[in-house]
N, C-alpha and C positions, 0 to 999 in steps of 0.2 A: 504494500500500500504506500501511498505518498507519505512523506515524513520530512523532518527537518534536514536529513542528510541524503535524500534520494531524489532523483530526477526521472520523470517518466519519459521513456524513449518511444514506446508504442503502447498499444492497449495491453499487451501481455509482458512487457519488459520494463524493468526499472534499473537505473544505474545508481549504485550506492557510492557515497563519498565519505572520506574520513574527517570531514569538517562540516560545519553548519552552512548549508547552501540555500535553504528555504526558510521563509518566515510564515507565520500563520496569520491570516486576516480574512476571516470567513472561510477561506480555503488556503491550501498551501501555494505560495507564490515564490518565484525565484528572487533571491536577494540581489540587489543592484547597489553597489557602494559608490556609484558615480554621483558627484555633485552636479546639480543643474542650476543654472541661473534663471530664476523665475521673473527677472526684471528688476527686482529690488533686493533679493537675498540669494544666498547659495543654499540649496536644500538637498537633503537625502531623506527619503521617506519610504523607500522600498527595502526595509530591513527590520529586525526586531527592536528597532529604536528609530527615532527621527532626529535630525539635527538641522537647525536653521542658523546659518552663519550670516552675520551682518554684512552689508555692502561695504561698510567702512570699519576700520579697526576700533573706533571708540564706541561702537554699537554693542548691543547685547547678543550673545549667542544663546539660543534656546535648545536644550537637549532634553528630549522627551523619552523616558524609559517606558516603553509601552509593549514590550514583548508579551504575547498572549499564550505562550505554550512553554511548559516546563519539560525539557527533554529528559530529565532524570526520572521524574515521577510519571511522565507520560500523561499529564493532566493539563487542563487549561489554567491560565492565570487570570483571575477576575479582579484583582486589585486595581484601583484607579491608576491612570498614568501618573508618573512622577516626573515633574518638569523642573529642571535646573536652569537658572539664569546665570550665565557666566560672562563676566565683564573684565577684560584686560584693563588694568589701571595705568594711568599716566602715559597713554599712547598719543602719538600724533594722529591727525585725522586722515588716515591713509586708505585708499581704495583697495578692496580685495581683488586679487587676480586668480582666476581658476587655471590650474595647470594639471595636465595628465588626467583630467576628470576627477582625480581622487584627492587633490590638495587645493586649499585656498590659502594664498600667501598675502600677507600685508607687509610689504617690504619696508624695512627700516621703521617699523611702527613704534617700537620702544625708543630707539635712538639709531643713529647712523651705524649700520652693521649689526643691528639687533632687531630681528624680524619676528613677527607672530605668524604662526601657521596652524591650520587645522588639516588633519590627514585622516582619511578613511582607508582601512586596510584589513587584511585577513591574517589571523593567527590560527588558533584552534577554532575561532569564531570571529564574526565581524567585529571590528573595533574602530573607535574614533579617538584620536589623540589631539590634544592642543599643545603646541610646542613653542618654545623659544629657540630660534636658530641664529647662531652668532658667527660672524665673519671675523676670525681672530687676526686677520691682516689689517683690520680697521680698528678693532677694539683692543685696548692695551691695559685694561683694569678689570677687576671682578665685576660681574653683571648681577644686579639685583632687580627682579621683576615680580609683579604681583597680580593676582586675579581676585575678584570677588565672586563667591559662589553662594547663590541664594535659593533656598527652598524651605518654606516654613514647616511643612509636614516632616521633612527629613531632619532638620536641625533640632526639632523638639527632642529627638532621641538623645542628643548630647546633654540635655539638661536632666540628668538623673538616670536614664535607662542604661546608659553606658558610662559608669562612674569613673573609669580610669582611662588615662591617655596611654599610648603605646609604651611610654617610658615608665608607666606605673604611677604617675602623679595624678592627682584628682583634677577633673575637668568639670566644674559645676555649671557651666553655661553662662557664667557672668561675663558681661562685656569686658573685654581686655584679657580674658583668660587666653593663655598661649601654650602651644604644644609643638614639639619638634617631631616630625614624622621620621622615624628610624626603622619601622617595620610595617607590614601591611595593617591597615585599619579600615573598617567600613562604616559608612553612614547609611542606614536603612530607612525605608519608609516607615513612618510612625504615626499612628492615630489612636493611641491608647494601648495598642498591642504592637509588638515588633513583627514586621513582615520581612522575611528573608527573600521574598520574591521581587522586591523592588529595592534598589540600593545603588550607592556609588562608593567607590573605594579609593584609597591612597595606597599605592604599593611602594616598594623600595625606591626611594628617589635617587635617580642617577642622571649623569650627563655622559654623552659618548661622542667619539669622533672615529675616523677611519685612518688606519695606517697600513699602506700597501694592501688595501682591500679588506683588512681585518678590523672588526669593531673593537674599540678600546673603551671599556666602561669604567666610570668613576662615580663614587658616591658623592652626593651633594647635600646641602642643608635645605630643608623645606620646613617652614614654620606655619602653623595654623593659628589664627587669632580670631576669637569671637568678636565680631563687630556689633551685632545685636542679636535678637532672638531668632532671626531667620537667615543671618548672613555670616559667612566665614571668609576671612582674607587668607589667601594662600600665597606665601612669599617664598621665592626660591633664590638661592645664591649660587652662582657658578664661579668657582675660584679662578684666580689668574693662572694658577699652575696648570689647570686643564686647558685654558686658552693658549698658553705658551707651548704646551705639548702638541696641540692640534695645529698650531701655526708651523711648527717644525715638520709635521706630517703632511702639511698642505691640505688640511681638511677643515670643513665647517664644524661647528660644535652644536649638538642637539641636546636639549635638557629635558629630563623626564622625571616627574614625581608621581605621576598618574593622573587622574580621575577619569575613558570609557572603554574599558575593555568590555566586550560582551562576554561575560561569564556564561557558562553553559545553560543556566536557567534564569539568569537575570542579566541586565545590561548595566555596566558601569561606564562612567565618563572617564576616560583616561586623560590625565593632565600631564603634558610633557613640556 
């Protein structure tokens, strides 16, 4: 039968895949991770999530976690869509440029040589990442960039339901509370009960570059700060040592802390 990892070839033949290739919307449909320009935004909506990237870098990116099928339990997901508003802070008013159908670039959005990028791609499952891309031939000091992430239903979880930060310290949800992301942590949909079907996560924060075609991965600092009851500021720091090494290797630098991987039964926003 049709499923998340099968494609119907004919009435009596199915081709099975080792990754997630279909999403459920009344029926099984083929995932398409190509951005399209609808005239005012860049949109992906043929996937187990949707993403609406703004036409300009200082706009809001809307990421809707709306997967309707749990491939582990083989059951439908009925929880309401979970929508995150993601805003890159302190950017110039730069137009987005669509490249290779799968990437929206805002060149030099943060500063000369420091760009914002959204990328859709496949791992085990469809993913969306938001990235800072640095040209180390132009930038000669550490880079600090930040995003605001807003979702009232999700961030309620931080106020009591998940009482510890990844480092073991208490996070009460009070404005100004700060935590460093050093290991994976999730923010789930919350409406009085925790739902593991809807959520966003922060994974190991890293930056990487390429040396003779080989990826070189470095840990970086990512700080989460409670701005108010519905908003977190995510601040990442890319050290000068990484930029110097990438410059020697003749590579750009890409930074990753997370927030959308598509996990196999929920979708996360990956922030990079």
